[in-house]
Each structure stands twice: as C-alpha cells, then as structure tokens.
LOSE-154785 format. One record per residue: residue number from 1; x, z, y of N, C-alpha, C in turn; residue in one letter. Coordinates in Angstrom, 3 decimals, decimal comma. Layout:
// residues N
<NUM <X Z Y> <X Z Y> <X Z Y> A>
...
END
This chain:
// residues 190
<1 <24,663 9,724 77,327> <25,760 10,855 77,716> <27,008 11,315 78,191> A>
<2 <27,205 11,517 76,321> <28,758 12,315 76,636> <29,405 11,193 76,465> Q>
<3 <29,134 9,845 76,195> <30,267 8,821 75,802> <30,588 8,710 77,315> L>
<4 <29,495 8,283 77,978> <29,416 7,985 79,440> <30,551 9,197 80,189> G>
<5 <30,758 10,615 79,625> <31,578 11,513 80,548> <32,887 11,343 79,675> S>
<6 <33,020 11,266 78,623> <34,417 10,432 78,014> <34,837 9,658 78,759> I>
<7 <34,506 8,155 78,921> <34,823 7,570 79,673> <35,359 7,651 80,717> A>
<8 <34,206 8,662 81,505> <34,734 8,707 82,611> <36,281 9,835 83,395> D>
<9 <35,932 10,604 82,170> <37,090 11,465 82,405> <38,615 10,594 82,313> K>
<10 <38,609 9,787 80,999> <39,663 8,885 80,661> <39,817 8,416 81,681> L>
<11 <38,804 7,598 82,525> <39,293 6,463 83,853> <39,774 7,396 84,826> R>
<12 <39,385 9,260 84,990> <40,236 9,365 86,160> <41,175 9,954 85,950> E>
<13 <41,492 10,540 84,309> <42,804 10,953 84,483> <43,927 10,565 85,204> A>
<14 <44,916 10,946 85,269> <46,436 10,353 85,543> <46,877 9,481 84,278> R>
<15 <47,218 10,529 83,114> <47,824 10,095 82,318> <46,739 10,589 80,859> Y>
<16 <45,453 9,770 80,144> <45,011 10,073 79,734> <45,036 10,209 77,677> G>
<17 <44,789 10,914 77,145> <45,514 10,774 75,612> <44,297 10,600 74,850> V>
<18 <43,706 9,620 73,695> <42,908 9,475 73,048> <43,751 9,935 71,461> V>
<19 <42,847 10,994 71,215> <43,628 11,617 69,756> <42,272 11,641 68,436> L>
<20 <43,014 10,830 67,393> <42,104 11,309 66,184> <43,130 11,676 64,747> W>
<21 <42,272 12,258 64,114> <42,715 12,622 63,023> <42,515 11,390 61,449> S>
<22 <43,309 10,967 61,405> <43,555 9,415 60,667> <43,023 9,786 58,789> A>
<23 <43,254 11,032 58,976> <42,681 10,831 57,482> <41,379 11,784 57,195> G>
<24 <40,796 12,277 58,366> <39,200 11,977 58,724> <38,346 10,938 58,622> K>
<25 <39,091 9,862 58,665> <38,522 8,068 58,773> <38,174 7,937 57,486> L>
<26 <38,180 8,549 55,956> <37,627 8,303 55,087> <36,218 7,244 54,709> A>
<27 <36,217 6,246 55,445> <34,624 5,654 55,212> <35,039 4,376 55,331> F>
<28 <34,185 3,483 54,672> <34,410 1,618 54,977> <34,437 1,555 56,334> E>
<29 <35,144 0,744 56,657> <35,936 -0,205 57,575> <36,271 0,945 58,610> H>
<30 <36,628 1,862 58,143> <37,417 2,975 59,387> <38,368 2,486 60,534> A>
<31 <39,282 1,815 59,491> <39,803 0,778 60,429> <38,865 -0,077 61,871> E>
<32 <37,802 -0,525 61,830> <37,400 -0,683 62,716> <37,138 0,259 63,778> L>
<33 <37,290 1,927 63,728> <36,848 2,631 64,618> <38,329 2,705 65,288> T>
<34 <39,223 2,420 64,389> <40,518 2,842 65,339> <40,937 1,502 66,060> V>
<35 <40,510 0,378 65,705> <41,050 -0,766 66,296> <39,931 -0,860 67,915> Q>
<36 <38,804 -0,566 67,628> <37,979 0,309 68,942> <38,381 1,219 69,845> T>
<37 <39,195 2,495 69,069> <39,980 3,311 70,073> <41,242 2,397 70,719> I>
<38 <41,841 1,548 69,919> <42,675 0,901 70,682> <42,339 -0,282 71,549> C>
<39 <41,169 -0,343 71,207> <40,422 -1,083 72,083> <40,575 -0,841 73,799> N>
<40 <40,037 0,454 73,740> <39,469 1,566 74,415> <40,819 1,954 75,534> I>
<41 <41,637 2,192 74,929> <42,883 2,756 75,779> <43,500 1,355 76,348> V>
<42 <43,806 0,208 75,769> <43,834 -1,313 76,432> <43,423 -1,147 77,406> R>
<43 <42,025 -1,158 77,424> <41,390 -1,271 78,735> <41,355 -0,676 79,588> E>
<44 <41,366 0,580 79,611> <41,869 2,243 80,661> <43,094 1,426 81,302> I>
<45 <44,203 1,213 80,619> <45,407 0,674 80,707> <45,532 -0,489 81,558> N>
<46 <44,309 -1,138 81,947> <44,421 -2,337 82,653> <43,637 -2,183 84,136> M>
<47 <43,171 -0,781 84,020> <42,837 -0,014 85,091> <43,792 0,251 86,285> Q>
<48 <43,162 1,240 87,033> <44,664 1,839 87,679> <44,668 3,426 87,151> N>
<49 <45,221 3,264 86,268> <45,412 4,458 85,549> <46,277 4,311 83,798> T>
<50 <46,508 5,285 83,302> <47,623 5,273 82,430> <46,471 5,726 81,202> R>
<51 <47,293 5,559 79,664> <46,318 5,971 78,623> <47,231 5,480 76,873> C>
<52 <47,084 6,752 76,700> <47,854 6,274 75,039> <46,810 6,687 73,615> S>
<53 <46,988 6,192 73,229> <46,624 6,467 71,555> <47,371 7,466 70,614> G>
<54 <47,057 8,023 69,950> <48,237 9,162 68,922> <46,827 9,275 67,934> L>
<55 <47,346 8,854 66,830> <46,479 9,453 65,268> <47,113 10,772 64,584> P>
<56 <46,603 11,683 64,516> <47,176 12,437 63,950> <47,177 12,506 62,817> L>
<57 <47,713 13,924 61,674> <47,480 14,212 60,672> <48,247 13,593 59,629> G>
<58 <47,841 12,640 58,979> <48,403 11,607 58,203> <48,594 12,902 56,677> G>
<59 <48,368 12,316 55,196> <48,758 12,904 54,808> <49,623 12,530 53,462> K>
<60 <50,357 13,381 52,576> <51,067 12,727 51,347> <51,450 11,765 51,310> E>
<61 <52,140 11,461 52,478> <53,106 10,345 52,566> <52,290 9,622 53,291> G>
<62 <51,366 9,286 53,532> <50,610 7,678 54,203> <51,748 7,368 56,011> D>
<63 <52,713 8,116 56,034> <53,330 7,712 57,564> <54,609 7,263 56,706> Y>
<64 <54,629 7,787 55,831> <56,006 7,493 55,298> <55,771 6,215 54,590> T>
<65 <54,969 6,109 53,336> <54,777 4,755 53,128> <54,376 3,721 54,258> A>
<66 <53,612 3,786 55,563> <53,910 2,616 56,428> <55,177 2,360 57,018> N>
<67 <55,956 3,687 57,587> <57,413 3,256 57,770> <58,326 2,593 57,150> Q>
<68 <58,050 3,257 55,446> <58,967 1,926 54,539> <58,245 0,240 54,894> V>
<69 <56,352 0,224 54,454> <56,127 -1,163 54,788> <56,787 -1,839 55,650> C>
<70 <56,597 -1,085 56,680> <56,811 -1,648 57,752> <58,545 -2,231 57,884> G>
<71 <59,043 -1,295 58,161> <60,547 -1,759 57,744> <61,207 -2,443 56,929> W>
<72 <60,386 -2,854 55,745> <60,965 -3,943 54,774> <60,274 -5,083 55,022> T>
<73 <58,895 -5,086 55,596> <58,121 -6,271 55,873> <58,058 -6,525 56,931> T>
<74 <58,143 -5,897 58,409> <57,248 -5,924 59,159> <56,103 -5,783 59,507> G>
<75 <55,649 -5,178 58,461> <54,045 -5,126 58,701> <53,821 -3,561 58,401> Y>
<76 <52,446 -3,087 58,580> <52,253 -2,148 57,701> <51,484 -2,299 56,197> P>
<77 <51,011 -1,078 55,875> <50,408 -1,237 54,854> <49,273 -2,143 54,560> A>
<78 <49,280 -2,940 53,379> <47,756 -3,525 53,015> <48,826 -5,207 53,420> R>
<79 <49,905 -5,132 52,400> <50,698 -6,133 52,431> <50,655 -7,057 51,114> V>
<80 <50,134 -8,056 50,833> <50,397 -9,241 50,027> <51,661 -10,131 49,693> N>
<81 <52,404 -10,363 48,714> <53,867 -10,883 48,249> <53,159 -12,157 47,222> F>
<82 <52,111 -12,799 47,357> <51,793 -13,107 45,911> <52,074 -14,382 46,411> A>
<83 <52,285 -15,036 47,725> <53,150 -16,549 48,286> <54,484 -16,526 48,160> R>
<84 <55,011 -15,390 48,327> <56,504 -15,357 48,168> <56,547 -14,474 49,008> G>
<85 <56,431 -14,550 50,451> <56,169 -13,810 51,487> <55,218 -12,969 51,661> Y>
<86 <55,716 -11,457 53,067> <54,726 -10,812 52,905> <53,404 -11,635 54,015> P>
<87 <52,356 -10,953 53,448> <51,018 -11,658 54,386> <50,280 -10,661 54,401> E>
<88 <49,842 -9,903 55,846> <49,706 -8,771 55,838> <48,259 -9,069 56,556> Y>
<89 <46,872 -8,306 55,814> <45,788 -8,370 55,931> <44,764 -7,570 55,402> D>
<90 <44,511 -6,092 56,863> <44,070 -4,653 56,814> <42,444 -5,567 55,734> P>
<91 <42,127 -5,908 55,982> <40,987 -6,068 55,529> <40,652 -6,647 54,237> F>
<92 <41,581 -8,071 53,417> <41,412 -8,987 52,535> <42,109 -7,914 51,610> V>
<93 <43,042 -7,222 52,597> <44,302 -6,449 51,109> <43,962 -5,151 50,680> F>
<94 <42,488 -5,052 50,602> <42,400 -3,282 50,926> <41,938 -3,372 49,306> D>
<95 <42,771 -2,642 48,819> <42,533 -2,408 47,170> <41,296 -2,029 46,430> S>
<96 <40,451 -1,273 47,387> <39,044 -0,768 46,855> <38,436 -2,240 47,163> H>
<97 <38,323 -3,098 48,168> <38,063 -4,438 48,120> <38,047 -5,375 47,471> V>
<98 <39,406 -5,246 46,889> <40,066 -6,603 45,795> <39,533 -5,786 44,473> M>
<99 <39,387 -4,641 44,147> <38,983 -3,822 43,352> <37,426 -4,235 42,977> I>
<100 <37,251 -3,981 44,322> <35,495 -4,202 43,621> <34,994 -5,657 43,601> A>
<101 <35,938 -6,510 44,288> <35,337 -8,316 44,100> <36,168 -8,759 42,959> N>
<102 <36,501 -7,507 41,875> <37,446 -8,608 40,941> <38,279 -9,301 41,247> G>
<103 <39,376 -8,778 42,302> <40,300 -9,929 42,797> <41,719 -9,317 41,881> E>
<104 <41,655 -8,100 41,211> <42,936 -6,869 40,681> <42,652 -7,903 38,965> A>
<105 <43,870 -7,223 38,629> <43,765 -7,735 37,174> <44,323 -5,752 36,819> D>
<106 <45,163 -5,469 37,327> <45,097 -3,973 37,204> <45,640 -2,992 38,043> A>
<107 <45,564 -1,940 38,160> <45,526 -0,570 38,881> <47,155 0,397 38,908> V>
<108 <48,454 -0,142 39,636> <49,416 0,599 39,630> <49,027 1,466 40,826> V>
<109 <48,941 2,887 40,512> <48,877 3,777 41,538> <49,429 5,058 41,566> W>
<110 <50,373 5,097 42,656> <51,532 5,689 43,027> <50,997 7,466 43,989> V>
<111 <51,435 8,546 43,663> <50,838 9,232 44,111> <51,918 10,545 43,729> H>
<112 <52,614 11,015 44,160> <53,794 12,097 44,012> <53,077 13,481 44,605> A>
<113 <52,192 13,571 45,682> <52,326 14,849 46,161> <50,997 15,908 45,497> F>
<114 <49,742 15,407 45,608> <48,733 16,427 44,969> <48,678 15,947 43,783> N>
<115 <48,348 16,917 43,313> <48,042 17,130 41,349> <46,575 16,782 41,211> A>
<116 <45,475 17,198 42,734> <44,290 16,777 42,347> <43,908 15,552 42,400> T>
<117 <44,660 14,934 43,719> <44,256 13,268 43,830> <44,236 12,467 42,551> A>
<118 <43,138 11,220 42,467> <42,690 10,530 41,371> <42,439 9,380 41,672> T>
<119 <42,973 8,147 40,841> <43,138 6,746 41,154> <41,405 6,375 40,961> P>
<120 <41,028 5,293 42,142> <39,805 4,515 41,607> <39,093 4,902 40,401> P>
<121 <38,337 4,888 40,233> <37,233 4,489 39,144> <37,102 2,650 38,459> Q>
<122 <37,498 2,469 37,956> <37,866 1,439 37,502> <37,705 0,977 36,083> T>
<123 <37,337 -0,160 35,750> <37,534 -0,408 33,814> <38,900 -1,662 33,980> E>
<124 <39,745 -1,558 35,196> <41,051 -2,164 34,850> <41,957 -1,372 34,027> L>
<125 <42,791 -2,091 33,475> <44,534 -1,254 33,024> <44,801 -0,265 34,171> P>
<126 <45,576 0,525 33,927> <45,393 1,417 34,944> <46,562 2,508 34,666> T>
<127 <47,482 2,297 35,284> <48,754 2,819 35,246> <49,319 4,132 36,709> V>
<128 <49,570 5,094 36,236> <49,665 6,190 37,014> <50,983 6,492 37,447> V>
<129 <51,340 6,399 38,420> <52,977 6,800 38,752> <52,436 8,614 39,688> I>
<130 <52,724 9,761 39,174> <52,315 10,770 40,029> <52,738 12,025 39,343> G>
<131 <52,240 13,055 40,415> <52,504 13,943 40,195> <52,231 15,136 38,569> R>
<132 <53,105 15,720 38,100> <52,711 15,757 36,772> <51,782 16,987 37,065> S>
<133 <51,015 16,973 36,136> <49,774 18,390 35,977> <48,314 17,251 36,509> G>
<134 <49,144 16,296 36,796> <47,280 15,177 37,090> <46,042 15,561 36,171> M>
<135 <44,951 15,696 36,758> <43,827 16,095 35,654> <43,185 14,551 35,942> Q>
<136 <43,050 13,532 35,094> <41,727 12,776 35,008> <40,520 12,924 34,729> F>
<137 <39,788 12,406 35,414> <38,396 12,137 35,122> <38,067 10,821 33,864> E>
<138 <39,146 9,569 34,111> <39,612 8,500 32,474> <40,888 8,187 32,821> R>
<139 <41,010 8,808 31,972> <42,720 8,519 30,885> <43,439 7,242 31,659> E>
<140 <44,823 7,405 32,635> <44,612 5,926 32,775> <45,392 5,537 31,089> P>
<141 <46,059 3,792 31,250> <46,483 2,963 30,074> <47,716 4,492 29,858> D>
<142 <48,421 3,884 31,345> <49,771 4,619 31,334> <49,809 5,765 32,661> V>
<143 <50,619 7,083 32,030> <50,695 7,749 32,725> <52,571 8,011 32,747> F>
<144 <52,857 8,357 34,221> <54,167 8,288 33,969> <54,490 9,619 35,312> I>
<145 <55,074 10,863 34,630> <54,828 11,552 35,471> <56,013 11,945 36,221> P>
<146 <55,711 12,054 37,911> <57,032 12,091 38,952> <57,235 13,606 39,453> V>
<147 <58,594 14,037 39,739> <58,560 14,627 40,458> <58,420 14,644 42,078> G>
<148 <58,219 15,672 43,189> <57,202 15,790 43,862> <58,587 15,448 44,970> T>
<149 <58,509 15,255 45,824> <59,826 15,274 47,081> <59,582 16,723 47,559> P>
<150 <60,938 16,853 47,988> <61,258 17,988 48,925> <60,776 19,359 47,988> G>
<151 <60,669 18,764 46,483> <60,013 20,015 45,889> <61,463 20,339 44,423> I>
<152 <61,098 18,849 43,699> <61,464 18,483 42,316> <62,982 17,641 42,429> D>
<153 <63,005 16,678 43,796> <64,091 15,769 44,261> <64,488 16,063 45,875> H>
<154 <65,555 15,575 45,820> <65,416 15,321 47,712> <64,758 13,779 48,077> A>
<155 <64,959 13,782 49,696> <63,800 12,943 49,963> <63,764 12,762 51,029> G>
<156 <62,953 11,813 51,682> <62,648 11,492 53,425> <61,111 11,268 53,625> H>
<157 <60,737 11,849 54,817> <59,603 11,670 55,456> <59,197 11,885 56,665> T>
<158 <58,619 11,307 56,994> <58,192 11,066 58,311> <57,310 11,708 59,093> Y>
<159 <57,721 12,305 60,513> <56,747 13,226 61,036> <55,439 12,716 61,408> R>
<160 <54,706 13,460 61,552> <52,916 12,654 61,896> <53,345 12,070 63,276> M>
<161 <54,099 11,663 63,635> <53,801 11,047 65,118> <55,007 9,295 64,704> D>
<162 <55,366 9,323 63,422> <56,364 8,400 63,183> <57,699 8,247 63,830> S>
<163 <57,972 8,823 64,555> <59,071 9,077 65,174> <60,041 9,230 64,569> V>
<164 <60,559 10,577 63,866> <61,265 10,923 63,207> <61,528 11,241 61,840> V>
<165 <62,597 10,445 61,445> <62,799 10,745 59,163> <63,149 12,273 59,633> A>
<166 <62,547 13,299 58,449> <62,557 14,710 58,012> <63,567 14,471 56,437> L>
<167 <64,146 14,922 56,716> <65,240 14,982 55,128> <64,417 15,985 54,462> R>
<168 <64,441 15,654 52,875> <63,853 16,862 52,407> <64,498 17,588 51,029> L>
<169 <65,101 18,700 50,812> <65,949 18,855 49,950> <65,037 19,605 48,681> K>
<170 <66,082 18,982 47,304> <65,644 19,304 46,149> <65,674 21,296 46,290> K>
<171 <64,812 21,478 45,644> <64,224 22,730 45,295> <64,232 23,584 44,226> L>
<172 <63,773 22,687 43,559> <63,974 23,205 41,240> <64,309 21,703 40,795> R>
<173 <64,839 22,291 39,354> <65,085 21,078 38,652> <64,576 21,352 37,576> D>
<174 <62,940 20,087 37,552> <61,624 20,558 36,787> <61,950 19,119 35,860> A>
<175 <63,153 18,649 35,817> <63,370 17,721 35,004> <62,501 16,312 35,416> G>
<176 <62,024 15,668 36,546> <61,284 15,013 35,935> <61,736 13,670 37,333> L>
<177 <62,055 12,645 36,984> <62,348 11,419 37,898> <61,711 10,940 39,253> P>
<178 <62,094 10,591 40,403> <61,435 10,354 41,750> <60,606 9,079 41,269> S>
<179 <59,638 9,205 42,089> <59,099 7,771 42,383> <60,116 6,377 42,035> T>
<180 <60,549 6,680 43,141> <62,100 5,637 43,390> <62,537 5,167 42,021> A>
<181 <62,724 6,311 41,226> <63,500 5,972 40,111> <62,933 5,177 39,093> E>
<182 <62,134 5,468 39,516> <60,788 4,896 38,277> <60,400 3,687 38,232> V>
<183 <60,123 3,472 39,761> <59,428 2,108 40,365> <61,377 0,897 40,169> L>
<184 <62,040 1,795 40,275> <63,246 1,143 40,317> <63,290 0,236 38,809> N>
<185 <63,279 1,753 37,657> <63,692 1,347 36,529> <62,264 0,104 36,005> A>
<186 <61,245 0,060 36,326> <60,499 -1,046 36,161> <61,026 -2,270 36,627> I>
<187 <61,609 -2,619 37,773> <61,663 -3,350 38,407> <62,894 -4,646 37,679> E>
<188 <63,700 -3,575 37,217> <64,788 -3,705 36,391> <64,792 -4,208 35,276> Q>
<189 <63,089 -4,134 34,372> <62,929 -4,105 33,217> <62,152 -5,168 33,111> A>
<190 <61,744 -5,714 34,299> <60,651 -7,015 34,402> <61,943 -8,157 35,032> I>
END
C-alpha cells in the first residue's frame, strides 16, 4: 500500500525527485537498489511528468574518487586495467567479490580521512596508505601514514551533488605526505 502511494505521488507530481543516501546502502548488491531507482525515474519520465534521482551523502572521498575515476577513464570506480585499457564492471570488479573469489593477489587500501576505518579482513598481503593513527584488527604488511586532505595538505573534494569541486586548504603541518605524493612515488619506483 505504501509503495503504491509513493508511485502515485511520483506520477502525479509536476517534478518528482527520488533521493537516497548512498552511504546507507552498505549491503550486498546495493547497486541493484540504485539501478532499480534509476529505472523507476526513467519510467516516470516516459509518462506525462518529470522526475530526477539524486544520491545524497557520500563520505570520506567517495564522490571525489568517482569524479577522478570518471574524468580519467570515462567510468566511475570499479575499473580494471589488466587488458591495457579501462574496463568497467561494477559487479565483476567489486573488491570484496574479487577477494572472496580468490581473484586478488594483494590488497592496496587507500583511506586518508577516517582513522577508525579498517581494510577488509583477508590473509592476502595488505598495503595500507592511510590516515596517521589508524588502528588495525590485523596489522597490514605495509602501512604508509598520509596526511588528511584539507587538514594536513591542500587538495580538492567534490560537493555531494558531484557538480562543484571545492578547494581544501592546508591547516597544519604534520609532516605527512599526501596520498597523491605516496602513489606518485610508488609509480615512479615501478
């Protein structure tokens, strides 16, 4: 009854907007929920009304990572370069699925915002490029502490609507490199 009422209201609206909190969709195959929402919005737009979908939230660099991935590869995150070109598949290249299926040789986990976040639990060799002060359930094989964007070094982030890039200023000198500096140094060493 409630779903029918929501559908009726969306069809009757002059301009409906379906909002969802992307950060709350932390369950297996959550991307199918987003796909269903997009299909509903498309169906409504094929009728005699207008409708948009808008994900809210995002956290700890999600939007920025997707933006950078998008303008460098043409795809959002979950891109594979094994064939020498970017190949996008949100299901096949889900890191948790790849680890569970034994398709990964190692885990390189990058997280410069939240000191309480932890990498996936695995027996694979693990490299963490993360915020200083992180605590781990299992110590990574390599831990490289980095500064936090907008605190320890300047940078950019994208607003939650993914439209505007916001400048981040350095507020202190913790003597820690940025994630970009570490990744560039690794690339140069390879």
